N, C-alpha and C positions, 0 to 999 in steps of 0.2 A: 713196264715199270724197269726202272734203273735200279738195278743193285750196288752199292757201291763197291769199286773195288778196292783189293787191299794187294799190300806187297805180298811175292811169292816168301815164302818161306825159305831159307837156305838151301833144306833139304830138296825142295823141290825145283829151286833154280839148278841144283848139284843134278837131279834127274834129267831136266830139259836139255842141261849142257850135254852130260852123257848121252841122251838119244840125239838130238842135233848131229852133235859128233857121227854116231854110228849110221844116220842117213846119210850122214854126207860121202861115208866111205871111210872113215878115219878109224881106228881101234884108238882107245884108249890106253894112254902106258898103266904099267902097274906103278910106277911112281907116282903120276897124277891122277889114279881110282886110291892111290892109298891117300894122298892129300884130301881127294874131294870127300872120301869116306872120314875122314878126320872133322872138314867141316862140315857135313852132314848129320855127323854125330855129336855135334856142339861140343867137340875136342878143341878145333880152332874155330878163331871168325874166321870171317872173310880177309880182314887186316891182316891175320896172322897166319894164313895163308900165303897171302899176298910177298909177305916178306919173310919168307920162306925160300919163295921162289928166286926173289930177287938176293938172299943172301950166299943162294947154288949157283944161278946164273947170271948175275951181275943185273945191273940198270937196262931195260932195251935199249938198241941204239936208235939214236935219232936218224930219220930222215933226210938226207942233204937236199932232196926237191922242195921238203917241206920246210925246209928252215931255209933256202932262200925265195922260196913262194912267202914265206913270214918279212923276210927281210924289204922284199920288194913292198909288198902292201905298206910296209911301216915307212918306206920315203928312203931306204937306203942302201937301192942297186942304182945305177944310175945307166 
């Protein structure tokens, strides 16, 4: 019998992320834990959490290697 799958709740996703980090041997920083707790407690949405991280740390840098690969795939490099 196949049971339809449902998407995990934000709280479940946070729990899995923290557990995976611990299993990989990493600790979750107090700031990250606070952010995750606010997402889990429905104080913030995931998108609001992402916006907070970007506001504090800026946008992630683009990988130069990936950019070259994209340009090459588009015929921009010879």
